[in-house]
N, C-alpha and C positions, 0 to 999 in steps of 0.2 A: 799154783804149781808152776815152776819154772818153764818157759817154753822147750829148754833143752832136753827136758823129760816127758813132753806131750806125747800122748799118743798119736801114731801116725794114722793121717785120714785114708779112709776104708777106700779101697780101689773102686771105681765107678764102673755100672755096666757098661758093655760094649757101645750102646748107642747115646751115651751121657753126652757124649761132646757134639753130636749131632745137630747142626744148626737150627733146625725146625723145633726143637726142645725149647729154646730161648725166645720167643717170640709172643707168648700170650701174656695175659695179664695177671697180676697177683695182688694181696692185700694193699701193698704198697704202690704198686704200678697198675694205679687204676686208670687204665686205657680208655675206658668208656666216658672218662669226665669230658664234658663238652668244652670247656675251657683250655684243657690240656691238649685234646683233638685240633682246636683253632690255633693254638701255638706253634704246634709241630706242623700244621699245614702251611701256616704263614712263614714260618723258617724255611720251609722246602720246597715251595711249589714252584719255583725257578730254577731248581738244580736239575741237572741232566743227568747225573750220574750218582750212584749209591755212595761212593766217595765223598762227593759234594754234599749231599744229604748229612752225611755223616759229620763232616766239618762244620756244617751249618749249625746242627744243633749241639755241638761240642762247643764251638765259639759263644754261643748263648750260653751255655752252662758256665763256662769259664768265666764269663763277665760276671757272674752274680759274685758279690763280696764275699770271701772266706769269712767266716764268724763261727763262734763258739757258744750257741745261745741254750739257755736252760729248757730242757724237755722232759715232758711228762711220759711222752710215748714218742716212737720213731715215725718221723712224716711221711705221708704219701707225698707222691711224685705232686698232686695237685697243691699240697699244702707247702710244699716246697717253692713251688710256682708263684704262690699268693706271698710268702713271706720275701721273697727275691733276695735272699741270702741264705748261707747255711754253711755247715761243716762237712766234713768228707762223705759219711753216710748220706746225709740230705741230697748234695750235689750229685752223688752217684745214683741214688733213687731216681732223681729227675733227668738224669743222661741217659739212664738204661730206658726209662719210659719213653721218652722222645727218640730214641733209636728204633723202638720197637714201633711206634706209631708210624715212622719213615718207612717200615718194612725191613728194618734191618737188624737181625738176630743180634742179642745183645745181653752181657751176664757180669757177674762181678765175680773177681779172684781175688780173694782174701788173702792176705799175709801179714804177720807179725813182725813188726820190727822192733829193733832196740831203743829202749826208751830215750837213748841219746839223741834221736831225732826230733823231740820235742823240746831240746834244751832251749832255753829263752823264753819259751811259752810256760812250761811247766816242768819240774822235776820229780812229780808227782807219781809218776810209772815208770816201771824197770821194762815194759814194752806196751805195744799199741798196735792193734789191728788197722790194717790199710784196705779199703776196696779198690783195687783196680779194676778198671772198665775194659773189658773185652768186646769188641764189634767183629761181626762176620763180613769181612771185606776181602775182595778178590780170592774168594774160595780158601781163607784162611782165619784164624782167629788174630785180631791186630789189637795190642794192649796198650792203655794209657793211663798214668794217675796225674797227669798235669792239669786236669780240669779242676783240680781240687782248689788251687791257688789263682786268684784273679791276677792280672798282670801288674797292678800298682802294688799288692801285697808281695809279690815274686820279686818285683824290683828292691823294694825296701828290704826285704828280708836277704836278699843275697849282698846289700850292702852291710847290713848289721853282721853277718857273717864274715866280709873280708875286714869291717872294723875291729872287729873282735878277734880276728885270726883264726877262725874256727873253720873247719870242714862241713860240719852240718850242724845243724839246728833249725828252730821255727818251722819246723816241718819239712826242710828241705835239705839239698846238699848244695854246695856252693859251685859245683859245676854241673849241676844237674840241668836236665833239658827243660825248655820253658813253652814250647808249644809242640803239637802233634801236627802231622802232615796227613793221616789218614792212610799212611803207605806203611810205614815203619813203626815200632814200638817206642814210645817216648815216656821217659820216668823221670820224675823230680831227684829219684837217686843217681841218674847218669847212667844207669846201665840195666840190662833186663833183671826182673826180679831174682830170676835164680842164679844171676852172678852179683848180686847186691851182697855185700858183706852185714849191711844193717839189717837185713832179712834172716831172722832165726827160726822162722817156721811157715811152712805151706798149708793154709787153712781150708784150701778146697775153692769149690766153683758153686755161687749161689744165685738165686733168681734175684733177691733184694736183701737189704741190712736184716729185715725181720726174720728170713728164714735161716739167715746165718745165725742169729742169738739166740734162736730156738733150739739150732741143731745141738746133737751130743758133742760135736767136735768143740764148741763155743763153752758149752756148759760144764765140760769136764775141767776146765780150767779157770772160769770165771762164773761164780754165783751170779745170774742177772741181776737181781734185785741190789747185792751189795756193789756190784760194778756200777750199777745205774746211779747210785746214791753217791758213790766216789766220783764218778764224772760230773754230776750236778754239783756236788762242792768244789770242785775244781773249775768248771765251766767258767764263773764270774771273773776269777783270776786269769783265766787264760784269754777271755774275752777283752779284758784292759790291757793285758799282754800285746794282744793283735791290733787294738788301737794303738797303743804306743808305736809299734812297728810302724803303721800306717802314717804316724804323724811324720816320721822322717820323711815319705815320700813326699808330702803335703807342704812341708818346710823346702822341700827342693834340697834334700841332702846331696852331696856330692856322688855322682854317678860314676861306676866304675866301666871300663871299657866296654863295648858289645862283647856279648859272649862268641866263641868261636863257632864256626857251622854244625861242628859235631855236637855242640853243647845245646845249640838252641836251634832248633829243627824249624826249617821253613815250610809253608803251608802250600807251596807250589811245587 
């Protein structure tokens, strides 16, 4: 079904957005795992504020290389940590788990993007769901999807966009944000999701990717088995395209001038 005709997301109960609801474990958020707990503690033990903790676990997750591996199932946070790389759902799972272990309420806000955002990686999809991570900081939800792409990939993808004269593709927008500062929203589309013309549907808030794909919201428009098979057929081609983009950075492709302060948020 086209996103333009998707059923609206049901209104949540009054306490749905209360931060205390977004702290516990789930099937994918295996918060009792010893290695995951040690990693969260090592990343945040010297941090003095919740913002510093959030930025520490964000930076760790962002550094993991963006990749499109084959999957037989959605990975738990510990499995993503062990893999040391991942796609958007993988890295979203790990970041939400680390934030919660740091005592920071966190959740996923899924949005449906036009397939053009993946131009250069694949043309197999007319749209794609993206998990935006939201963390409860300074008494409000602060959102970012910049954790998805590591710095090396982001730089090489931006150069590809400039070379081709495209505004968007390879998962990003040419003028999108690269870094989150833990205070403002930061998005690879360059604007808040409710202002982003690439966003065609709001798919609601979820604890983890598994809760989302098992929901009526997802299943109404995406038969799960068919979608999973389709993604796994496309994944090797996307992985090859991602490696090709990275080779530009490794070869020292010419760099464009640094992004403006509005496009690349500082962390201080």
